[in-house]
N, CA, C and O atoms as a GROMACS GRO file, in nm:
protein
  496
    1MET      N    1  -0.160  -1.718   1.758
    1MET     CA    2  -0.040  -1.635   1.828
    1MET      C    3  -0.042  -1.623   1.964
    1MET      O    4  -0.144  -1.572   2.011
    2SER      N    5   0.052  -1.661   2.046
    2SER     CA    6   0.049  -1.654   2.170
    2SER      C    7   0.053  -1.514   2.246
    2SER      O    8   0.096  -1.419   2.181
    3ALA      N    9   0.011  -1.492   2.381
    3ALA     CA   10  -0.024  -1.369   2.429
    3ALA      C   11   0.136  -1.320   2.431
    3ALA      O   12   0.150  -1.200   2.409
    4GLN      N   13   0.236  -1.382   2.449
    4GLN     CA   14   0.379  -1.346   2.444
    4GLN      C   15   0.428  -1.284   2.343
    4GLN      O   16   0.503  -1.187   2.349
    5ALA      N   17   0.380  -1.348   2.223
    5ALA     CA   18   0.408  -1.305   2.082
    5ALA      C   19   0.332  -1.164   2.024
    5ALA      O   20   0.379  -1.083   1.944
    6GLN      N   21   0.208  -1.161   2.087
    6GLN     CA   22   0.122  -1.052   2.094
    6GLN      C   23   0.191  -0.937   2.143
    6GLN      O   24   0.190  -0.832   2.078
    7MET      N   25   0.255  -0.949   2.258
    7MET     CA   26   0.300  -0.835   2.336
    7MET      C   27   0.433  -0.802   2.266
    7MET      O   28   0.466  -0.685   2.247
    8ARG      N   29   0.509  -0.903   2.227
    8ARG     CA   30   0.651  -0.855   2.147
    8ARG      C   31   0.627  -0.777   2.016
    8ARG      O   32   0.700  -0.687   1.975
    9ALA      N   33   0.500  -0.828   1.950
    9ALA     CA   34   0.475  -0.755   1.824
    9ALA      C   35   0.429  -0.595   1.874
    9ALA      O   36   0.471  -0.495   1.814
   10MET      N   37   0.354  -0.589   1.971
   10MET     CA   38   0.286  -0.451   2.007
   10MET      C   39   0.411  -0.375   2.046
   10MET      O   40   0.423  -0.264   1.994
   11LEU      N   41   0.515  -0.420   2.136
   11LEU     CA   42   0.633  -0.339   2.168
   11LEU      C   43   0.720  -0.316   2.045
   11LEU      O   44   0.786  -0.213   2.044
   12ASP      N   45   0.727  -0.391   1.953
   12ASP     CA   46   0.816  -0.352   1.829
   12ASP      C   47   0.741  -0.258   1.757
   12ASP      O   48   0.806  -0.171   1.698
   13GLN      N   49   0.613  -0.257   1.749
   13GLN     CA   50   0.540  -0.158   1.686
   13GLN      C   51   0.583  -0.010   1.747
   13GLN      O   52   0.633   0.079   1.678
   14LEU      N   53   0.554  -0.001   1.893
   14LEU     CA   54   0.581   0.122   1.958
   14LEU      C   55   0.710   0.149   1.955
   14LEU      O   56   0.722   0.270   1.943
   15MET      N   57   0.822   0.091   1.961
   15MET     CA   58   0.938   0.109   2.023
   15MET      C   59   1.059   0.078   1.905
   15MET      O   60   1.176   0.113   1.920
   16GLY      N   61   1.010   0.011   1.793
   16GLY     CA   62   1.112  -0.024   1.707
   16GLY      C   63   1.195  -0.179   1.737
   16GLY      O   64   1.177  -0.255   1.833
   17THR      N   65   1.277  -0.194   1.638
   17THR     CA   66   1.314  -0.327   1.645
   17THR      C   67   1.455  -0.326   1.743
   17THR      O   68   1.507  -0.433   1.774
   18SER      N   69   1.496  -0.230   1.777
   18SER     CA   70   1.625  -0.245   1.875
   18SER      C   71   1.561  -0.220   2.012
   18SER      O   72   1.648  -0.188   2.093
   19ARG      N   73   1.461  -0.224   2.054
   19ARG     CA   74   1.394  -0.183   2.181
   19ARG      C   75   1.456  -0.268   2.290
   19ARG      O   76   1.451  -0.215   2.400
   20ASP      N   77   1.516  -0.397   2.285
   20ASP     CA   78   1.605  -0.439   2.378
   20ASP      C   79   1.749  -0.432   2.365
   20ASP      O   80   1.822  -0.508   2.428
   21GLY      N   81   1.794  -0.340   2.284
   21GLY     CA   82   1.950  -0.316   2.274
   21GLY      C   83   2.008  -0.418   2.208
   21GLY      O   84   2.131  -0.431   2.211
   22ASP      N   85   1.927  -0.504   2.140
   22ASP     CA   86   2.017  -0.616   2.070
   22ASP      C   87   1.983  -0.585   1.912
   22ASP      O   88   1.876  -0.609   1.857
   23SER      N   89   2.083  -0.536   1.860
   23SER     CA   90   2.092  -0.476   1.717
   23SER      C   91   2.112  -0.592   1.618
   23SER      O   92   2.101  -0.568   1.498
   24THR      N   93   2.140  -0.708   1.659
   24THR     CA   94   2.156  -0.826   1.582
   24THR      C   95   2.010  -0.900   1.541
   24THR      O   96   1.990  -0.979   1.448
   25ARG      N   97   1.928  -0.855   1.626
   25ARG     CA   98   1.798  -0.915   1.622
   25ARG      C   99   1.710  -0.901   1.481
   25ARG      O  100   1.654  -0.994   1.423
   26GLN      N  101   1.712  -0.797   1.451
   26GLN     CA  102   1.641  -0.747   1.323
   26GLN      C  103   1.744  -0.716   1.231
   26GLN      O  104   1.813  -0.618   1.258
   27ARG      N  105   1.776  -0.798   1.099
   27ARG     CA  106   1.867  -0.798   1.011
   27ARG      C  107   1.821  -0.708   0.884
   27ARG      O  108   1.894  -0.634   0.818
   28ILE      N  109   1.717  -0.726   0.872
   28ILE     CA  110   1.673  -0.593   0.791
   28ILE      C  111   1.651  -0.458   0.834
   28ILE      O  112   1.597  -0.439   0.943
   29LYS      N  113   1.686  -0.363   0.761
   29LYS     CA  114   1.674  -0.212   0.807
   29LYS      C  115   1.560  -0.156   0.729
   29LYS      O  116   1.521  -0.209   0.625
   30PHE      N  117   1.513  -0.057   0.776
   30PHE     CA  118   1.412   0.012   0.702
   30PHE      C  119   1.450   0.088   0.565
   30PHE      O  120   1.369   0.126   0.480
   31MET      N  121   1.582   0.099   0.563
   31MET     CA  122   1.646   0.167   0.450
   31MET      C  123   1.648   0.069   0.336
   31MET      O  124   1.670   0.112   0.223
   32ASP      N  125   1.625  -0.073   0.358
   32ASP     CA  126   1.669  -0.175   0.262
   32ASP      C  127   1.563  -0.153   0.151
   32ASP      O  128   1.451  -0.115   0.183
   33ASP      N  129   1.600  -0.179   0.001
   33ASP     CA  130   1.496  -0.153  -0.112
   33ASP      C  131   1.405  -0.244  -0.100
   33ASP      O  132   1.311  -0.219  -0.176
   34ARG      N  133   1.386  -0.369  -0.019
   34ARG     CA  134   1.284  -0.482  -0.005
   34ARG      C  135   1.170  -0.406   0.072
   34ARG      O  136   1.056  -0.443   0.043
   35VAL      N  137   1.181  -0.303   0.167
   35VAL     CA  138   1.093  -0.243   0.233
   35VAL      C  139   1.028  -0.154   0.166
   35VAL      O  140   1.086  -0.071   0.097
   36CYS      N  141   0.862  -0.161   0.181
   36CYS     CA  142   0.778  -0.057   0.129
   36CYS      C  143   0.806   0.090   0.176
   36CYS      O  144   0.770   0.111   0.292
   37LYS      N  145   0.853   0.178   0.119
   37LYS     CA  146   0.847   0.309   0.171
   37LYS      C  147   0.726   0.391   0.192
   37LYS      O  148   0.722   0.493   0.261
   38SER      N  149   0.618   0.333   0.120
   38SER     CA  150   0.487   0.403   0.144
   38SER      C  151   0.431   0.345   0.268
   38SER      O  152   0.363   0.415   0.343
   39HIS      N  153   0.455   0.229   0.290
   39HIS     CA  154   0.418   0.178   0.441
   39HIS      C  155   0.473   0.230   0.548
   39HIS      O  156   0.416   0.239   0.657
   40LEU      N  157   0.613   0.276   0.519
   40LEU     CA  158   0.677   0.345   0.622
   40LEU      C  159   0.594   0.475   0.658
   40LEU      O  160   0.575   0.511   0.774
   41LEU      N  161   0.552   0.535   0.555
   41LEU     CA  162   0.484   0.675   0.545
   41LEU      C  163   0.333   0.650   0.580
   41LEU      O  164   0.258   0.747   0.589
   42ASP      N  165   0.285   0.522   0.599
   42ASP     CA  166   0.127   0.504   0.620
   42ASP      C  167   0.058   0.543   0.504
   42ASP      O  168  -0.041   0.615   0.517
   43CYS      N  169   0.099   0.502   0.382
   43CYS     CA  170   0.011   0.545   0.265
   43CYS      C  171   0.014   0.461   0.158
   43CYS      O  172  -0.013   0.500   0.045
   44CYS      N  173   0.050   0.325   0.191
   44CYS     CA  174   0.065   0.230   0.088
   44CYS      C  175  -0.070   0.184   0.030
   44CYS      O  176  -0.153   0.130   0.104
   45PRO      N  177  -0.092   0.204  -0.098
   45PRO     CA  178  -0.244   0.177  -0.155
   45PRO      C  179  -0.280   0.025  -0.132
   45PRO      O  180  -0.400  -0.002  -0.136
   46HIS      N  181  -0.185  -0.082  -0.107
   46HIS     CA  182  -0.233  -0.198  -0.080
   46HIS      C  183  -0.295  -0.225   0.067
   46HIS      O  184  -0.370  -0.320   0.087
   47ASP      N  185  -0.262  -0.143   0.159
   47ASP     CA  186  -0.312  -0.133   0.288
   47ASP      C  187  -0.431  -0.056   0.285
   47ASP      O  188  -0.534  -0.100   0.337
   48ILE      N  189  -0.425   0.063   0.226
   48ILE     CA  190  -0.544   0.169   0.221
   48ILE      C  191  -0.668   0.091   0.180
   48ILE      O  192  -0.770   0.088   0.250
   49LEU      N  193  -0.655   0.024   0.059
   49LEU     CA  194  -0.748  -0.045  -0.038
   49LEU      C  195  -0.789  -0.179  -0.001
   49LEU      O  196  -0.873  -0.230  -0.074
   50SER      N  197  -0.750  -0.240   0.089
   50SER     CA  198  -0.769  -0.382   0.114
   50SER      C  199  -0.908  -0.374   0.175
   50SER      O  200  -0.949  -0.293   0.258
   51GLY      N  201  -0.972  -0.473   0.118
   51GLY     CA  202  -1.123  -0.506   0.157
   51GLY      C  203  -1.223  -0.416   0.065
   51GLY      O  204  -1.344  -0.415   0.090
   52THR      N  205  -1.178  -0.352  -0.024
   52THR     CA  206  -1.254  -0.246  -0.119
   52THR      C  207  -1.259  -0.323  -0.262
   52THR      O  208  -1.178  -0.411  -0.291
   53ARG      N  209  -1.347  -0.286  -0.335
   53ARG     CA  210  -1.364  -0.316  -0.496
   53ARG      C  211  -1.214  -0.283  -0.576
   53ARG      O  212  -1.186  -0.339  -0.682
   54MET      N  213  -1.135  -0.199  -0.519
   54MET     CA  214  -0.995  -0.188  -0.578
   54MET      C  215  -0.892  -0.236  -0.502
   54MET      O  216  -0.780  -0.184  -0.495
   55ASP      N  217  -0.934  -0.347  -0.437
   55ASP     CA  218  -0.811  -0.442  -0.341
   55ASP      C  219  -0.713  -0.467  -0.433
   55ASP      O  220  -0.743  -0.516  -0.542
   56LEU      N  221  -0.574  -0.434  -0.399
   56LEU     CA  222  -0.476  -0.483  -0.509
   56LEU      C  223  -0.387  -0.614  -0.439
   56LEU      O  224  -0.288  -0.661  -0.495
   57GLY      N  225  -0.435  -0.658  -0.324
   57GLY     CA  226  -0.397  -0.779  -0.300
   57GLY      C  227  -0.267  -0.750  -0.187
   57GLY      O  228  -0.254  -0.642  -0.131
   58GLU      N  229  -0.210  -0.823  -0.174
   58GLU     CA  230  -0.081  -0.804  -0.082
   58GLU      C  231   0.035  -0.726  -0.157
   58GLU      O  232   0.064  -0.751  -0.274
   59CYS      N  233   0.095  -0.637  -0.088
   59CYS     CA  234   0.212  -0.603  -0.145
   59CYS      C  235   0.318  -0.662  -0.141
   59CYS      O  236   0.340  -0.740  -0.049
   60ASN      N  237   0.422  -0.637  -0.251
   60ASN     CA  238   0.527  -0.728  -0.272
   60ASN      C  239   0.647  -0.689  -0.198
   60ASN      O  240   0.752  -0.753  -0.205
   61ARG      N  241   0.630  -0.587  -0.130
   61ARG     CA  242   0.759  -0.542  -0.054
   61ARG      C  243   0.706  -0.580   0.105
   61ARG      O  244   0.594  -0.621   0.135
   62ILE      N  245   0.823  -0.555   0.199
   62ILE     CA  246   0.794  -0.588   0.327
   62ILE      C  247   0.715  -0.465   0.399
   62ILE      O  248   0.740  -0.345   0.391
   63HIS      N  249   0.622  -0.525   0.464
   63HIS     CA  250   0.554  -0.417   0.560
   63HIS      C  251   0.572  -0.475   0.705
   63HIS      O  252   0.529  -0.586   0.736
   64ASP      N  253   0.638  -0.392   0.793
   64ASP     CA  254   0.660  -0.452   0.922
   64ASP      C  255   0.656  -0.324   1.017
   64ASP      O  256   0.735  -0.231   1.001
   65LEU      N  257   0.549  -0.325   1.129
   65LEU     CA  258   0.526  -0.200   1.202
   65LEU      C  259   0.653  -0.181   1.269
   65LEU      O  260   0.668  -0.061   1.290
   66ALA      N  261   0.761  -0.259   1.316
   66ALA     CA  262   0.850  -0.242   1.391
   66ALA      C  263   0.975  -0.163   1.281
   66ALA      O  264   1.066  -0.096   1.330
   67LEU      N  265   0.964  -0.178   1.176
   67LEU     CA  266   1.057  -0.106   1.073
   67LEU      C  267   0.986   0.058   1.074
   67LEU      O  268   1.054   0.161   1.075
   68ARG      N  269   0.847   0.052   1.074
   68ARG     CA  270   0.802   0.182   1.064
   68ARG      C  271   0.835   0.270   1.173
   68ARG      O  272   0.855   0.390   1.157
   69ALA      N  273   0.842   0.190   1.321
   69ALA     CA  274   0.885   0.281   1.424
   69ALA      C  275   1.032   0.318   1.417
   69ALA      O  276   1.077   0.420   1.469
   70ASP      N  277   1.106   0.227   1.346
   70ASP     CA  278   1.251   0.268   1.348
   70ASP      C  279   1.275   0.386   1.231
   70ASP      O  280   1.366   0.469   1.243
   71PHE      N  281   1.209   0.384   1.149
   71PHE     CA  282   1.200   0.479   1.055
   71PHE      C  283   1.151   0.606   1.117
   71PHE      O  284   1.216   0.707   1.090
   72GLU      N  285   1.035   0.617   1.205
   72GLU     CA  286   0.984   0.740   1.256
   72GLU      C  287   1.100   0.795   1.360
   72GLU      O  288   1.128   0.915   1.359
   73ILE      N  289   1.163   0.706   1.448
   73ILE     CA  290   1.260   0.755   1.503
   73ILE      C  291   1.379   0.802   1.445
   73ILE      O  292   1.437   0.897   1.497
   74ALA      N  293   1.419   0.754   1.356
   74ALA     CA  294   1.542   0.784   1.269
   74ALA      C  295   1.534   0.913   1.202
   74ALA      O  296   1.624   0.997   1.201
   75SER      N  297   1.391   0.928   1.133
   75SER     CA  298   1.369   1.048   1.066
   75SER      C  299   1.369   1.177   1.146
   75SER      O  300   1.396   1.281   1.086
   76LYS      N  301   1.342   1.180   1.269
   76LYS     CA  302   1.356   1.288   1.363
   76LYS      C  303   1.493   1.362   1.356
   76LYS      O  304   1.507   1.484   1.370
   77HIS      N  305   1.586   1.275   1.334
   77HIS     CA  306   1.730   1.308   1.319
   77HIS      C  307   1.794   1.343   1.178
   77HIS      O  308   1.886   1.423   1.159
   78GLN      N  309   1.729   1.271   1.088
   78GLN     CA  310   1.774   1.285   0.952
   78GLN      C  311   1.680   1.269   0.849
   78GLN      O  312   1.605   1.172   0.857
   79GLU      N  313   1.667   1.358   0.739
   79GLU     CA  314   1.576   1.333   0.630
   79GLU      C  315   1.609   1.216   0.532
   79GLU      O  316   1.727   1.203   0.502
   80TYR      N  317   1.528   1.139   0.485
   80TYR     CA  318   1.553   1.025   0.401
   80TYR      C  319   1.486   1.026   0.269
   80TYR      O  320   1.513   0.937   0.188
   81PHE      N  321   1.402   1.121   0.240
   81PHE     CA  322   1.329   1.167   0.129
   81PHE      C  323   1.255   1.028   0.076
   81PHE      O  324   1.254   1.011  -0.046
   82PHE      N  325   1.199   0.940   0.152
   82PHE     CA  326   1.121   0.839   0.119
   82PHE      C  327   0.999   0.890   0.067
   82PHE      O  328   0.931   0.808   0.006
   83GLU      N  329   0.950   1.022   0.080
   83GLU     CA  330   0.831   1.071   0.022
   83GLU      C  331   0.840   1.070  -0.134
   83GLU      O  332   0.743   1.061  -0.210
   84LEU      N  333   0.953   1.081  -0.165
   84LEU     CA  334   0.963   1.060  -0.325
   84LEU      C  335   0.937   0.943  -0.361
   84LEU      O  336   0.866   0.930  -0.461
   85ASP      N  337   0.981   0.835  -0.297
   85ASP     CA  338   0.956   0.720  -0.350
   85ASP      C  339   0.806   0.663  -0.328
   85ASP      O  340   0.757   0.584  -0.409
   86ALA      N  341   0.742   0.705  -0.225
   86ALA     CA  342   0.582   0.682  -0.210
   86ALA      C  343   0.522   0.765  -0.307
   86ALA      O  344   0.431   0.717  -0.374
   87THR      N  345   0.563   0.895  -0.330
   87THR     CA  346   0.510   0.962  -0.450
   87THR      C  347   0.495   0.890  -0.559
   87THR      O  348   0.386   0.883  -0.615
   88ASP      N  349   0.603   0.824  -0.603
   88ASP     CA  350   0.614   0.748  -0.742
   88ASP      C  351   0.522   0.640  -0.730
   88ASP      O  352   0.445   0.617  -0.823
   89HIS      N  353   0.520   0.556  -0.604
   89HIS     CA  354   0.414   0.459  -0.609
   89HIS      C  355   0.267   0.498  -0.599
   89HIS      O  356   0.174   0.422  -0.627
   90LEU      N  357   0.257   0.600  -0.564
   90LEU     CA  358   0.097   0.645  -0.559
   90LEU      C  359   0.078   0.698  -0.698
   90LEU      O  360  -0.034   0.691  -0.749
   91GLN      N  361   0.178   0.750  -0.764
   91GLN     CA  362   0.153   0.817  -0.886
   91GLN      C  363   0.098   0.675  -1.004
   91GLN      O  364  -0.004   0.675  -1.074
   92SER      N  365   0.184   0.587  -0.994
   92SER     CA  366   0.174   0.454  -1.057
   92SER      C  367   0.044   0.394  -1.025
   92SER      O  368  -0.025   0.352  -1.118
   93PHE      N  369   0.004   0.385  -0.908
   93PHE     CA  370  -0.126   0.338  -0.882
   93PHE      C  371  -0.237   0.417  -0.924
   93PHE      O  372  -0.334   0.354  -0.968
   94ILE      N  373  -0.245   0.544  -0.918
   94ILE     CA  374  -0.326   0.642  -0.976
   94ILE      C  375  -0.348   0.620  -1.111
   94ILE      O  376  -0.463   0.606  -1.152
   95ALA      N  377  -0.220   0.612  -1.213
   95ALA     CA  378  -0.244   0.579  -1.346
   95ALA      C  379  -0.299   0.458  -1.375
   95ALA      O  380  -0.367   0.442  -1.476
   96ASP      N  381  -0.271   0.357  -1.284
   96ASP     CA  382  -0.334   0.238  -1.318
   96ASP      C  383  -0.498   0.244  -1.282
   96ASP      O  384  -0.585   0.182  -1.343
   97CYS      N  385  -0.518   0.319  -1.187
   97CYS     CA  386  -0.673   0.326  -1.151
   97CYS      C  387  -0.727   0.415  -1.273
   97CYS      O  388  -0.837   0.391  -1.324
   98ASP      N  389  -0.648   0.515  -1.315
   98ASP     CA  390  -0.746   0.596  -1.441
   98ASP      C  391  -0.751   0.498  -1.565
   98ASP      O  392  -0.848   0.498  -1.640
   99ARG      N  393  -0.652   0.423  -1.582
   99ARG     CA  394  -0.653   0.316  -1.699
   99ARG      C  395  -0.788   0.219  -1.680
   99ARG      O  396  -0.866   0.195  -1.771
  100ARG      N  397  -0.799   0.175  -1.559
  100ARG     CA  398  -0.905   0.096  -1.547
  100ARG      C  399  -1.043   0.148  -1.573
  100ARG      O  400  -1.136   0.094  -1.633
  101THR      N  401  -1.035   0.283  -1.504
  101THR     CA  402  -1.151   0.358  -1.528
  101THR      C  403  -1.195   0.392  -1.672
  101THR      O  404  -1.314   0.389  -1.703
  102GLU      N  405  -1.101   0.424  -1.756
  102GLU     CA  406  -1.122   0.447  -1.886
  102GLU      C  407  -1.187   0.318  -1.968
  102GLU      O  408  -1.290   0.326  -2.034
  103LEU      N  409  -1.111   0.202  -1.952
  103LEU     CA  410  -1.150   0.068  -1.983
  103LEU      C  411  -1.299   0.055  -1.958
  103LEU      O  412  -1.378   0.020  -2.045
  104ALA      N  413  -1.334   0.086  -1.831
  104ALA     CA  414  -1.469   0.060  -1.779
  104ALA      C  415  -1.585   0.143  -1.855
  104ALA      O  416  -1.696   0.101  -1.888
  105LYS      N  417  -1.526   0.280  -1.873
  105LYS     CA  418  -1.612   0.366  -1.928
  105LYS      C  419  -1.653   0.329  -2.090
  105LYS      O  420  -1.759   0.358  -2.145
  106LYS      N  421  -1.540   0.260  -2.147
  106LYS     CA  422  -1.549   0.251  -2.293
  106LYS      C  423  -1.648   0.134  -2.283
  106LYS      O  424  -1.751   0.140  -2.351
  107ARG      N  425  -1.628   0.028  -2.204
  107ARG     CA  426  -1.722  -0.107  -2.224
  107ARG      C  427  -1.854  -0.062  -2.172
  107ARG      O  428  -1.952  -0.124  -2.211
  108LEU      N  429  -1.873   0.053  -2.075
  108LEU     CA  430  -1.999   0.083  -2.054
  108LEU      C  431  -2.080   0.146  -2.171
  108LEU      O  432  -2.198   0.122  -2.197
  109ALA      N  433  -1.986   0.241  -2.248
  109ALA     CA  434  -2.066   0.310  -2.361
  109ALA      C  435  -2.100   0.223  -2.482
  109ALA      O  436  -2.200   0.240  -2.552
  110ASP      N  437  -1.984   0.102  -2.503
  110ASP     CA  438  -2.040  -0.010  -2.588
  110ASP      C  439  -2.174  -0.071  -2.551
  110ASP      O  440  -2.268  -0.074  -2.631
  111THR      N  441  -2.182  -0.118  -2.428
  111THR     CA  442  -2.301  -0.174  -2.391
  111THR      C  443  -2.424  -0.100  -2.400
  111THR      O  444  -2.534  -0.144  -2.434
  112GLN      N  445  -2.390   0.036  -2.359
  112GLN     CA  446  -2.516   0.139  -2.377
  112GLN      C  447  -2.560   0.134  -2.530
  112GLN      O  448  -2.678   0.125  -2.561
  113GLU      N  449  -2.458   0.141  -2.624
  113GLU     CA  450  -2.500   0.166  -2.753
  113GLU      C  451  -2.587   0.017  -2.799
  113GLU      O  452  -2.684   0.019  -2.875
  114GLU      N  453  -2.542  -0.080  -2.751
  114GLU     CA  454  -2.604  -0.216  -2.798
  114GLU      C  455  -2.745  -0.212  -2.745
  114GLU      O  456  -2.840  -0.243  -2.817
  115ILE      N  457  -2.762  -0.170  -2.609
  115ILE     CA  458  -2.891  -0.157  -2.538
  115ILE      C  459  -2.987  -0.050  -2.615
  115ILE      O  460  -3.110  -0.058  -2.617
  116ASN      N  461  -2.925   0.032  -2.665
  116ASN     CA  462  -2.998   0.156  -2.748
  116ASN      C  463  -3.060   0.088  -2.862
  116ASN      O  464  -3.181   0.097  -2.882
  117ALA      N  465  -2.968   0.009  -2.950
  117ALA     CA  466  -3.008  -0.042  -3.059
  117ALA      C  467  -3.101  -0.150  -3.035
  117ALA      O  468  -3.185  -0.159  -3.126
  118GLU      N  469  -3.114  -0.242  -2.932
  118GLU     CA  470  -3.208  -0.312  -2.905
  118GLU      C  471  -3.350  -0.256  -2.874
  118GLU      O  472  -3.455  -0.309  -2.911
  119VAL      N  473  -3.338  -0.148  -2.803
  119VAL     CA  474  -3.452  -0.077  -2.782
  119VAL      C  475  -3.528  -0.005  -2.921
  119VAL      O  476  -3.650   0.005  -2.937
  120ALA      N  477  -3.444   0.031  -2.994
  120ALA     CA  478  -3.463   0.105  -3.116
  120ALA      C  479  -3.541   0.000  -3.210
  120ALA      O  480  -3.644   0.031  -3.269
  121ALA      N  481  -3.484  -0.122  -3.216
  121ALA     CA  482  -3.534  -0.236  -3.301
  121ALA      C  483  -3.664  -0.286  -3.249
  121ALA      O  484  -3.745  -0.328  -3.331
  122LYS      N  485  -3.695  -0.287  -3.114
  122LYS     CA  486  -3.818  -0.318  -3.052
  122LYS      C  487  -3.919  -0.224  -3.061
  122LYS      O  488  -4.034  -0.266  -3.077
  123VAL      N  489  -3.895  -0.087  -3.052
  123VAL     CA  490  -3.974   0.019  -3.098
  123VAL      C  491  -4.044   0.021  -3.223
  123VAL      O  492  -4.160   0.057  -3.241
  124GLU      N  493  -3.952  -0.025  -3.319
  124GLU     CA  494  -3.984  -0.023  -3.480
  124GLU      C  495  -4.086  -0.150  -3.490
  124GLU      O  496  -4.134  -0.181  -3.599
   0.00000   0.00000   0.00000
């Protein structure tokens, strides 16, 4: 990425997509259904957990820092209730994590029973 492209990306992040007064430059708006509402609120689990054991990979929705800046500017004047979408997203993620944890506990219990049976057989 060239230095000019990096500076453009940094300005988009700080000032939003319409920083040059060109409203046709950015065709997608932060209100679009394809945009990750959790990312706009800076709480997308795909971003938070990247590089950890619970890494979910890439989010299937659009993550753009310029759209986040647009949202922050617009949310000062109007409430969009994106928190509800983000809450639903996080609750589904938590339910998935709970399901994975229960499966792991069950496998651990099964493995522990097998180990205990082997130890008992060796003791006899």
